[in-house]
C-alpha positions in Angstrom: -18.1 -27.2 6.8 -18.2 -23.5 6.6 -15.7 -21.8 4.4 -13.6 -18.8 5.3 -13.0 -16.1 2.6 -9.3 -17.4 2.4 -10.5 -20.9 1.7 -12.7 -19.8 -1.0 -9.9 -17.7 -2.5 -7.8 -20.9 -2.3 -10.2 -23.0 -4.1 -10.7 -20.2 -6.8 -7.0 -20.0 -7.4 -6.5 -23.9 -7.6 -9.4 -24.1 -10.1 -7.7 -21.6 -12.2 -10.7 -20.9 -14.4 -11.7 -24.6 -14.7 -15.4 -25.7 -13.8 -15.6 -26.9 -10.4 -17.9 -30.0 -10.1 -19.3 -30.5 -6.6 -20.7 -33.8 -5.4 -22.5 -33.9 -2.1 -23.4 -30.3 -2.3 -26.4 -30.4 -0.1 -28.4 -27.0 -0.4 -25.3 -25.5 -2.5 -23.8 -23.4 0.1 -20.2 -23.6 -1.0 -21.3 -23.7 -4.8 -23.0 -20.3 -4.3 -20.1 -18.7 -2.6 -17.6 -19.9 -5.0 -20.0 -18.9 -7.9 -20.1 -15.3 -6.3 -16.3 -15.2 -6.7 -16.7 -16.1 -10.5 -16.0 -19.8 -10.3 -18.1 -21.8 -12.7 -19.7 -24.4 -10.5 -21.9 -27.4 -11.2 -23.4 -28.7 -8.1 -24.8 -32.1 -7.5 -26.2 -34.5 -4.6 -27.8 -37.7 -4.3 -30.7 -36.2 -2.9 -31.0 -32.6 -4.2 -33.0 -30.4 -1.9 -35.4 -28.8 -4.4 -36.2 -32.0 -6.3 -38.8 -33.5 -3.9 -39.6 -33.2 -0.1 -36.3 -33.9 1.5 -35.9 -35.1 5.2 -32.1 -34.0 5.0 -33.1 -30.3 4.0 -36.4 -29.5 5.9 -37.8 -26.1 5.4 -36.4 -23.7 8.3 -37.6 -20.1 8.6 -34.7 -17.8 7.8 -32.7 -20.3 6.0 -32.9 -20.6 2.2 -33.9 -23.9 1.0 -31.5 -23.8 -1.8 -28.4 -21.5 -2.1 -27.5 -22.6 -5.6 -29.1 -25.0 -8.2 -28.2 -28.6 -7.1 -28.8 -31.5 -9.7 -29.2 -35.2 -9.1 -26.6 -38.0 -9.6 -27.6 -38.4 -13.3 -26.1 -35.0 -14.1 -23.0 -35.6 -12.2 -21.4 -38.1 -14.5 -22.1 -35.8 -17.6 -20.5 -32.8 -15.9 -17.1 -34.7 -15.3 -14.3 -34.1 -17.7 -10.4 -33.9 -17.7 -10.7 -30.1 -17.4 -13.0 -30.1 -14.4 -11.9 -30.0 -10.9 -13.7 -32.4 -8.7 -14.8 -30.8 -5.2 -15.7 -33.0 -2.2 -16.6 -31.3 0.8 -17.3 -33.7 3.9 -18.2 -36.6 1.9 -19.7 -39.3 3.9 -17.2 -42.0 5.4 -17.7 -45.2 7.4 -18.5 -47.5 4.7 -20.1 -45.2 2.3 -18.4 -45.5 -1.1 -19.5 -42.1 -2.4 -16.0 -40.4 -2.4 -14.1 -43.5 -4.0 -16.8 -44.1 -6.5 -16.8 -40.4 -7.6 -12.9 -40.4 -7.7 -12.8 -43.4 -10.0 -15.6 -42.2 -12.3 -13.5 -38.7 -12.3 -10.4 -40.7 -13.2 -12.0 -42.6 -15.9 -13.0 -39.2 -17.6 -9.4 -38.1 -17.5 -9.9 -35.9 -14.4 -6.7 -34.8 -12.7 -7.6 -32.0 -10.2 -9.3 -32.6 -6.9 -10.3 -30.3 -3.9 -10.9 -32.4 -0.7 -12.4 -30.9 2.5 -12.7 -33.4 5.2 -10.8 -35.4 7.8 -7.6 -37.6 7.1 -8.1 -41.5 6.5 -10.0 -43.1 9.5 -12.0 -40.0 10.2 -15.8 -39.2 9.6 -15.1 -38.1 6.0 -14.4 -40.2 2.9 -14.0 -44.0 3.0 -10.8 -45.9 3.0 -10.9 -46.8 -0.7 -10.9 -43.1 -1.6 -7.8 -42.5 0.5 -6.1 -45.5 -0.9 -6.9 -44.4 -4.4 -5.4 -41.0 -3.7 -2.2 -42.2 -2.1 -1.8 -44.6 -5.0 -2.0 -42.0 -7.9 -2.3 -38.5 -6.6 -0.2 -36.0 -5.1 -1.1 -33.0 -2.7 -0.3 -29.7 -4.5 -1.4 -27.5 -1.7 -3.3 -27.6 1.7 -5.2 -24.9 3.5 -5.3 -25.8 7.1 -5.5 -22.5 8.5 -8.9 -21.7 7.9 -11.3 -24.9 7.7 -10.6 -26.7 10.8 -12.8 -26.8 13.9 -11.2 -26.6 17.2 -11.7 -30.3 17.9 -11.3 -31.8 14.4 -8.3 -32.5 12.3 -10.0 -31.5 8.9 -8.2 -29.7 6.3 -8.7 -28.5 2.7 -6.3 -30.3 0.2 -5.8 -29.8 -3.5 -4.6 -33.0 -5.3 -3.4 -33.5 -8.9 -2.9 -36.8 -10.7 0.5 -36.6 -12.5 0.2 -37.3 -16.2 
């Protein structure tokens, strides 16, 4: 997903000075754009692009290999805290439990703020357990559906909070 300036402003406002912890950061594109706005970002991926030769991130002329430093999963758990904002942008769906496992771990650390960019339940992003967990204990605080959706998709950016 390619963010608009308005969506980046929206994420920055929702973060409110908290550290944004992104999982599934890829090359760190969103992380870089948020960091350029002054957001403190920690980015992680199961296969960081600069850790080893990575088939998901081949070198391409004119394309930065890494936009922002991206750590591995070992650092992700350590970065989570009750004061962080978990950021999931197009997490894998269709049976991949990354999103639900990340949310469960975040909750166990006291986390209460989540930004999700992707499709609704049943789409290509996030597993059913992720959406079930959200509907059972989280509330949408705001949405940004104006600037993130492709013409043929139903994706949106949503800011979720977990009531105390």
